[in-house]
PyMOL commands that place a pseudoatom at each C-alpha (Angstrom):
pseudoatom trace, name=CA, resn=MET, resi=1, chain=A, elem=C, hetatm=0, pos=[-2.789, 28.803, -27.069]
pseudoatom trace, name=CA, resn=ALA, resi=2, chain=A, elem=C, hetatm=0, pos=[-0.814, 25.599, -27.663]
pseudoatom trace, name=CA, resn=ARG, resi=3, chain=A, elem=C, hetatm=0, pos=[1.498, 26.445, -24.740]
pseudoatom trace, name=CA, resn=VAL, resi=4, chain=A, elem=C, hetatm=0, pos=[-1.467, 26.757, -22.398]
pseudoatom trace, name=CA, resn=GLY, resi=5, chain=A, elem=C, hetatm=0, pos=[-2.696, 23.314, -23.485]
pseudoatom trace, name=CA, resn=ALA, resi=6, chain=A, elem=C, hetatm=0, pos=[0.742, 21.790, -23.021]
pseudoatom trace, name=CA, resn=CYS, resi=7, chain=A, elem=C, hetatm=0, pos=[1.095, 23.364, -19.568]
pseudoatom trace, name=CA, resn=ALA, resi=8, chain=A, elem=C, hetatm=0, pos=[-2.362, 22.120, -18.569]
pseudoatom trace, name=CA, resn=ALA, resi=9, chain=A, elem=C, hetatm=0, pos=[-1.533, 18.596, -19.780]
pseudoatom trace, name=CA, resn=THR, resi=10, chain=A, elem=C, hetatm=0, pos=[1.759, 18.610, -17.883]
pseudoatom trace, name=CA, resn=ALA, resi=11, chain=A, elem=C, hetatm=0, pos=[0.101, 19.870, -14.690]
pseudoatom trace, name=CA, resn=LEU, resi=12, chain=A, elem=C, hetatm=0, pos=[-2.573, 17.184, -14.968]
pseudoatom trace, name=CA, resn=LEU, resi=13, chain=A, elem=C, hetatm=0, pos=[0.057, 14.465, -15.437]
pseudoatom trace, name=CA, resn=VAL, resi=14, chain=A, elem=C, hetatm=0, pos=[1.978, 15.641, -12.378]
pseudoatom trace, name=CA, resn=LEU, resi=15, chain=A, elem=C, hetatm=0, pos=[-1.211, 15.726, -10.323]
pseudoatom trace, name=CA, resn=VAL, resi=16, chain=A, elem=C, hetatm=0, pos=[-2.135, 12.167, -11.363]
pseudoatom trace, name=CA, resn=LEU, resi=17, chain=A, elem=C, hetatm=0, pos=[1.360, 10.928, -10.455]
pseudoatom trace, name=CA, resn=LEU, resi=18, chain=A, elem=C, hetatm=0, pos=[1.232, 12.598, -7.029]
pseudoatom trace, name=CA, resn=VAL, resi=19, chain=A, elem=C, hetatm=0, pos=[-2.176, 11.181, -6.224]
pseudoatom trace, name=CA, resn=ASN, resi=20, chain=A, elem=C, hetatm=0, pos=[-1.125, 7.722, -7.386]
pseudoatom trace, name=CA, resn=THR, resi=21, chain=A, elem=C, hetatm=0, pos=[2.005, 7.829, -5.199]
pseudoatom trace, name=CA, resn=ALA, resi=22, chain=A, elem=C, hetatm=0, pos=[0.080, 9.034, -2.166]
pseudoatom trace, name=CA, resn=THR, resi=23, chain=A, elem=C, hetatm=0, pos=[-2.579, 6.333, -2.425]
pseudoatom trace, name=CA, resn=ALA, resi=24, chain=A, elem=C, hetatm=0, pos=[-0.028, 3.571, -2.980]
pseudoatom trace, name=CA, resn=VAL, resi=25, chain=A, elem=C, hetatm=0, pos=[1.488, 4.106, 0.440]
pseudoatom trace, name=CA, resn=LYS, resi=26, chain=A, elem=C, hetatm=0, pos=[-1.676, 3.498, 2.513]
pseudoatom trace, name=CA, resn=PRO, resi=27, chain=A, elem=C, hetatm=0, pos=[-3.329, 0.074, 2.434]
pseudoatom trace, name=CA, resn=ARG, resi=28, chain=A, elem=C, hetatm=0, pos=[-6.768, -0.054, 0.825]
pseudoatom trace, name=CA, resn=SER, resi=29, chain=A, elem=C, hetatm=0, pos=[-9.627, -2.524, 0.924]
pseudoatom trace, name=CA, resn=CYS, resi=30, chain=A, elem=C, hetatm=0, pos=[-9.305, -5.872, -0.881]
pseudoatom trace, name=CA, resn=TRP, resi=31, chain=A, elem=C, hetatm=0, pos=[-5.536, -5.500, -1.372]
pseudoatom trace, name=CA, resn=ASP, resi=32, chain=A, elem=C, hetatm=0, pos=[-2.524, -7.451, -0.213]
pseudoatom trace, name=CA, resn=PHE, resi=33, chain=A, elem=C, hetatm=0, pos=[0.619, -5.597, 0.817]
pseudoatom trace, name=CA, resn=ALA, resi=34, chain=A, elem=C, hetatm=0, pos=[3.875, -7.545, 0.869]
pseudoatom trace, name=CA, resn=THR, resi=35, chain=A, elem=C, hetatm=0, pos=[5.764, -4.861, 2.775]
pseudoatom trace, name=CA, resn=TRP, resi=36, chain=A, elem=C, hetatm=0, pos=[4.330, -3.663, 6.046]
pseudoatom trace, name=CA, resn=GLY, resi=37, chain=A, elem=C, hetatm=0, pos=[5.270, -1.767, 9.160]
pseudoatom trace, name=CA, resn=ASN, resi=38, chain=A, elem=C, hetatm=0, pos=[5.587, 1.935, 9.896]
pseudoatom trace, name=CA, resn=HIS, resi=39, chain=A, elem=C, hetatm=0, pos=[8.487, 2.285, 7.468]
pseudoatom trace, name=CA, resn=ASN, resi=40, chain=A, elem=C, hetatm=0, pos=[7.812, -0.827, 5.341]
pseudoatom trace, name=CA, resn=GLU, resi=41, chain=A, elem=C, hetatm=0, pos=[10.607, -2.560, 7.220]
pseudoatom trace, name=CA, resn=TYR, resi=42, chain=A, elem=C, hetatm=0, pos=[9.089, -6.056, 7.060]
pseudoatom trace, name=CA, resn=ARG, resi=43, chain=A, elem=C, hetatm=0, pos=[9.004, -8.101, 3.884]
pseudoatom trace, name=CA, resn=SER, resi=44, chain=A, elem=C, hetatm=0, pos=[8.946, -11.738, 2.783]
pseudoatom trace, name=CA, resn=CYS, resi=45, chain=A, elem=C, hetatm=0, pos=[8.580, -13.357, 6.183]
pseudoatom trace, name=CA, resn=GLU, resi=46, chain=A, elem=C, hetatm=0, pos=[7.906, -16.984, 6.946]
pseudoatom trace, name=CA, resn=PRO, resi=47, chain=A, elem=C, hetatm=0, pos=[4.282, -17.686, 7.984]
pseudoatom trace, name=CA, resn=HIS, resi=48, chain=A, elem=C, hetatm=0, pos=[5.142, -17.584, 11.722]
pseudoatom trace, name=CA, resn=CYS, resi=49, chain=A, elem=C, hetatm=0, pos=[7.512, -14.595, 11.485]
pseudoatom trace, name=CA, resn=HIS, resi=50, chain=A, elem=C, hetatm=0, pos=[6.182, -11.370, 13.104]
pseudoatom trace, name=CA, resn=ASN, resi=51, chain=A, elem=C, hetatm=0, pos=[2.636, -12.702, 12.885]
pseudoatom trace, name=CA, resn=ASN, resi=52, chain=A, elem=C, hetatm=0, pos=[1.218, -10.780, 15.860]
pseudoatom trace, name=CA, resn=ALA, resi=53, chain=A, elem=C, hetatm=0, pos=[3.005, -7.562, 14.947]
pseudoatom trace, name=CA, resn=CYS, resi=54, chain=A, elem=C, hetatm=0, pos=[1.847, -7.868, 11.327]
pseudoatom trace, name=CA, resn=ASN, resi=55, chain=A, elem=C, hetatm=0, pos=[-1.751, -8.482, 12.361]
pseudoatom trace, name=CA, resn=GLN, resi=56, chain=A, elem=C, hetatm=0, pos=[-1.681, -5.506, 14.737]
pseudoatom trace, name=CA, resn=TRP, resi=57, chain=A, elem=C, hetatm=0, pos=[-0.201, -3.172, 12.106]
pseudoatom trace, name=CA, resn=CYS, resi=58, chain=A, elem=C, hetatm=0, pos=[-2.534, -4.463, 9.388]
pseudoatom trace, name=CA, resn=TYR, resi=59, chain=A, elem=C, hetatm=0, pos=[-5.641, -4.072, 11.552]
pseudoatom trace, name=CA, resn=SER, resi=60, chain=A, elem=C, hetatm=0, pos=[-4.863, -0.464, 12.371]
pseudoatom trace, name=CA, resn=ALA, resi=61, chain=A, elem=C, hetatm=0, pos=[-3.543, 0.537, 8.901]
pseudoatom trace, name=CA, resn=CYS, resi=62, chain=A, elem=C, hetatm=0, pos=[-6.515, -1.005, 7.066]
pseudoatom trace, name=CA, resn=ARG, resi=63, chain=A, elem=C, hetatm=0, pos=[-9.172, -0.281, 9.658]
pseudoatom trace, name=CA, resn=GLY, resi=64, chain=A, elem=C, hetatm=0, pos=[-9.599, -4.032, 9.787]
pseudoatom trace, name=CA, resn=GLY, resi=65, chain=A, elem=C, hetatm=0, pos=[-7.547, -6.727, 8.138]
pseudoatom trace, name=CA, resn=GLU, resi=66, chain=A, elem=C, hetatm=0, pos=[-5.080, -9.505, 8.888]
pseudoatom trace, name=CA, resn=CYS, resi=67, chain=A, elem=C, hetatm=0, pos=[-1.794, -10.914, 7.694]
pseudoatom trace, name=CA, resn=LYS, resi=68, chain=A, elem=C, hetatm=0, pos=[-1.902, -13.926, 5.422]
pseudoatom trace, name=CA, resn=PHE, resi=69, chain=A, elem=C, hetatm=0, pos=[0.720, -16.099, 3.797]
pseudoatom trace, name=CA, resn=ARG, resi=70, chain=A, elem=C, hetatm=0, pos=[0.494, -15.517, 0.038]
pseudoatom trace, name=CA, resn=ARG, resi=71, chain=A, elem=C, hetatm=0, pos=[2.906, -15.950, -2.853]
pseudoatom trace, name=CA, resn=ASN, resi=72, chain=A, elem=C, hetatm=0, pos=[5.571, -17.298, -0.485]
pseudoatom trace, name=CA, resn=HIS, resi=73, chain=A, elem=C, hetatm=0, pos=[5.520, -14.378, 1.903]
pseudoatom trace, name=CA, resn=GLN, resi=74, chain=A, elem=C, hetatm=0, pos=[3.436, -12.859, 4.638]
pseudoatom trace, name=CA, resn=CYS, resi=75, chain=A, elem=C, hetatm=0, pos=[1.379, -9.868, 3.561]
pseudoatom trace, name=CA, resn=CYS, resi=76, chain=A, elem=C, hetatm=0, pos=[-1.197, -7.516, 5.017]
pseudoatom trace, name=CA, resn=HIS, resi=77, chain=A, elem=C, hetatm=0, pos=[-4.616, -8.232, 3.538]
pseudoatom trace, name=CA, resn=CYS, resi=78, chain=A, elem=C, hetatm=0, pos=[-7.181, -5.461, 3.932]
pseudoatom trace, name=CA, resn=TYR, resi=79, chain=A, elem=C, hetatm=0, pos=[-10.800, -6.524, 4.081]
pseudoatom trace, name=CA, resn=CYS, resi=80, chain=A, elem=C, hetatm=0, pos=[-13.253, -5.225, 1.530]
for i in range(1, 80): cmd.bond("trace and resi %d" % i, "trace and resi %d" % (i + 1))
show_as sticks, trace
zoom trace
């Protein structure tokens, strides 16, 4: 009986970790993402750096959003 409970707890933990990893990849509402691009290839740009490309990626990835300069780098901000 204890083994079944331990297996269930382990399975639940693995499931939570997988869901958390999967949701962390895709931008969500009201969040800022410092890395952006199809393969997260852009990071820590100056305000003018890749602005149009960032806005285009952010708008499509968030279903609305724009890039903003925050905490000394450009990030994709998804609207709420």
